[in-house]
N, C-alpha and C positions, 0 to 999 in steps of 0.2 A: 559837504557833510550834512547828514540829515539832522534837522533840529530835534532836540531831545523830546519835545512834546508835540512835534508836528506843527501844523498851522491852525488847529482848531481852538487853541487857547493863545491869547496874546498878553493878557494882564494877569499876573500870578501873585497871589497873596500867600506868603510863606510864614506861618507861625513857627516860632523857635528859629527864626532865620539867622540869628547870630550864634547858634549852637554848632556843635561838631558836624552833624549831618547837614543841618540847615544852611550853614555858611558855604558848604560845598555845593548845595543846590543853587544857592544864590550865584556863586561863581559861574556855574554853567549857564544859568538862565540869562544873566546880565551879558555874558560874552556872546550869546546867540541872539541878542537884540530884543528879548522879551521885556515888557514893562514889569518891574518887580518891586513889591513892597515887602520888606522884612519886618516882622512884628515880633518883638522879643523884650522881656522884662530884665534880661541880663542876669537872672538868678543863676543860670547855668551857662548861658552864652557869653561871648566876649566881644566887645566892640572892635578889638583889633582884628578879629576874624573877617569882618566886613569892611574894615577901614579903606581898603583899596577902591571900593565902589562909591564911597561917600562923595557926593558932588556930581556923579554921573547923571546925565539927563534921564536915563531909563531905570534909575534906582532911587528908592526912598526907604529910609529907616525910621521906624516908630518904636521908641523905647516905651513899652507899655505892657500891661498884663492882660491875658485873655479873660481874666475874671472881671475886668473893667468893661462891663457890657456896653455902656454908652459910647466909650471911646472905640471899642472894637467895632461896633456897628457903624460908627462914623468912618473909620479907616478902611473897612472891608468893602464898602460900596464901590461899584464900578469895576470890580474884578470878575473874571470869568472862570477862574479855577483857584481853589484853595489847596495848598500843599501843607497839611497840618502835621507839624513835628513837635510842637510845644508840649512839654510834659515835665513832671518831676523826674529827674534821672538819678536822684540820690536813693537808690534802691535800699542800701544798707540803713540809711537814716529813716526809712519808712517805718521800721519796726518801732521806733521811739515816737514818731509823729505821723501816724497813719492818715490823719485828716488832710495832710498835704497831698497825698495821692488821690483822695476823694475830690479835693478841690482842683488841683492842677491837672489831673487826668480826666476823670469822669465829668466833674463840674465844668472844667475849661472846655472840654469837647462839646458838652451840651451848649455852652455859649456860642462856640464856633458854628455849630449847626443851626442854632436859632438865628444868629446874625446872617448866615447864608440864606435861610428861609425868608427872613424879612427883606433882604436885599435882592432876592431873586437869583442868587448864585446856585447853580445846579450841580457842580462837579467837585469832588473831593478826593485827594490822595491822602491816606492816613497810615502813619507808622505805629503799628501795634508791636507785639513781641511774642517770641516763642515761650516766654515765661508764663503765658496763660495756660499752658499745658500742665503745669505743676509737676506732680510725680509721674504722670502718664508717660513722660519722655525720658525717664531716668535710665532705662536700659534698652528700650525699643524705640526706633524712629517712628514718629507719629505724623499722620497726615492732617490736613485741614479739617477732616471730619471727626477727629478724635474727641471723645468726651465721656462722661461729663467733665466740664472744666472746673477743677477745684484748685484755685490758686494757693500758693504757699507764701506769697508776699502781698503787701498792700499795693505795691506797684502793679503787679499782675492783675489784682482785683480792679484797680483803676482803669487798666487797659480793657478788661472785659466789659466793664461798665461803659467805656467809650464806644466799643464795638456795638454794644446793644443800642445805644442812642443813635449811632450812625445808621444802623439798619432800620430803626423805627422811623427816623426822618426820611430816609430814602423811600420807604414804602408809603408813608403818609403824604409826602409833599413833592413827589416827582423828581427827587434828587438821584444822583448816581455817585457811587463811592467805590474805590479800589482800596481794600484793607490788606496790609502786609504784616505778617508775623515773622519778624527777623530772627536770624541767628545773631551772633555778636558782631556788630559793625566796628571795624577798626581802621585807623589811618593816622595821619600826622598830627591832627589837632585834638586828639583825645585828651580829656581832662580827668578821666577815671578809667577803671577797668584793670584787668590783670596785667596787661603789657605795661601800662602806665605805672601801676603800683610796683611791679618788679624792677623797673628801671630806677624808680626813685628810692626804693629800698636799697638797691645795690650802690647807688650814688652815696647814700648815707652810710652804708656799711659794705664796702667792697669785699670784705672777707667772707660774708655769709648771707644767705637768703632764707628767711622763714616763710614756708608755704602754709597758709592757714587751711584748715580742713584735713582730709585724710590722704591727700596726694593722689587720689584716683579720679580727680575731676577731669572731664572732657566735654568740650562743647564745639559748636560750629562757628567758625570765624570767617568773615569775608570783608573785602575792602569797601570803603565808603563809596567809591565811584561805581563799584559794581552794584551796590545796593540801590543807588540812585538810578543807574541804568535799568535795573530790573523793574523798578517802580514805573519809570517813564515808558519802558517797552510795553508793560501791561496796559497803561493808559492809551497808548497808540493802537494797540492790536486787539484788545479784549473789550468788546462793547458791553455796556450795562443798560439793559432796556427790558421793558415788559414786566414779566413776573419776577425777574431777578435784577433789581436795580443796584444791587451791591454784591460784592463777593470777596472772599478771603483767600489769600495766597501766602503759603510759606515761602520765605526767600532766604537763600544762603547758598552754601556750597554742598556738594555731595559727600564731603569728608568732615572729619572732626580733628581737633588738636588736643593732645593730653597736656595737662598742666606741667608735668615734669619735662616734657619736650619743649614747652614754651620757655620754661626756666633755663634749659640748656641753650636754646637759641639766643636768648637775651644775654646770657653770660658770654657767649661767643661774640655777639655783636658789640659788646662793651669791652671785650678783651680781658675778661676776668675768669679764665679757666679754672683758677684755684678756689673760687668762691664755693664755700660749703653749703649744700642745700639741706635744710632741716624741715621736717614735716611736723606740724602741730599735733595732728592725731585726733582731731575732733571730727564728728560726723559731718557737720556743716561749718563753713567758714564764718557765717553770721546768721542770725535769725532771718528766715526767708530765703536763704541761699538755695539755689538749685545746682548741686555739684555736677550733675551730669545731664546734659540737654541734647537730645537726639531728635531732629525733625527731618522728615523727608521732603525734598523739593521736587519730587517726581512730577507733580502736576505742572509746575512751571516749565520743566524740561519738555514734557509732552506738548505743551502749548507753543514751545519754540524758543525759550530763553534759558540760559544757564550761565553760571559764573565761570570766568576764564581761569581763575587761580584756585588752587587747592587751599584748604584751611591753613595748613602749615606755611604755604607760600605767602598767604595773606598776613599771617602773624609776623613773619620775618620782614616783609616789606613795610608793614606798619611800624615795627620796632625801629627800622632804619630811618624812616621818615621822622619819627618822634625824636630820636636821638639827634638827627641833623637839625631839626628846628630848635631843640634845646641848646645845642652847641652854638647855633647862630645867635640865639638870645643871650647866652652867656658872653659871647664875644661883643655883642652890641652894648651890653651893660658895662663891660670893662672899658670899651672905647668911650662910652658916655661919661 
């Protein structure tokens, strides 16, 4: 089996390594024999996600914040690739506390790039977001060249700022970066998002489900392992050099899922066919919400990579995984 990053990188520093995506990255890298350091302040991540690797000779966990520049600089040294996933993922809370997105996204990314510069680390994989497109992607699928980028959330603004600093460092200091604007990444360790929310709402009230917003929401969903595979494929196959030391790639499926279809799938998976679906009727589910997100992934397809599952398939698979994990957790608590 081909190693996910090939042989050009051996020591990988994963920011946000105990989070939803990060812990899956750690799983793959550790299993394939890479030396891995997961760096996470556990504000969004969970120690249990990486617990199976604690004590392994090729894995180290540092519970710390990327805003702690001195510690970040100490721990990042000696690595040859940074997989930067750390960010504030509380998009809804960003409206009440926008400084967190300034600090955890833009400021944190600046620290990561500066620590890389000082330490002589040249290569970065970065998780951005399709949220940077704001209203541009409401009805028409947009490519990487769409603009101007006018974000509607502090989270998206923080990611745009992160992209800008990454580009500047790459052009100034001989670094290379692969930047990815995701659709919605889903899987079994989700701690938020529409699938997670619907499951927990129906557990609390099996007779009905309130959908916030206008019920017309539709977005691109794809599985966490396919997200990781796409990022790693680009690293192995797309070189960054010369006049273009960094580049941006939309990543996701070629399809979308409608919120009403997601609700129907989750009702089915939970065995609740009689649950009544009600729609709140507001334009947005919360301040900064992007009800409809359409991105085109044609560039990655032309380069040679595409997701294997459709958006609807990804939603159903993720719902099953999440339900299975929660059932296992309930059984464990009862036995304990």
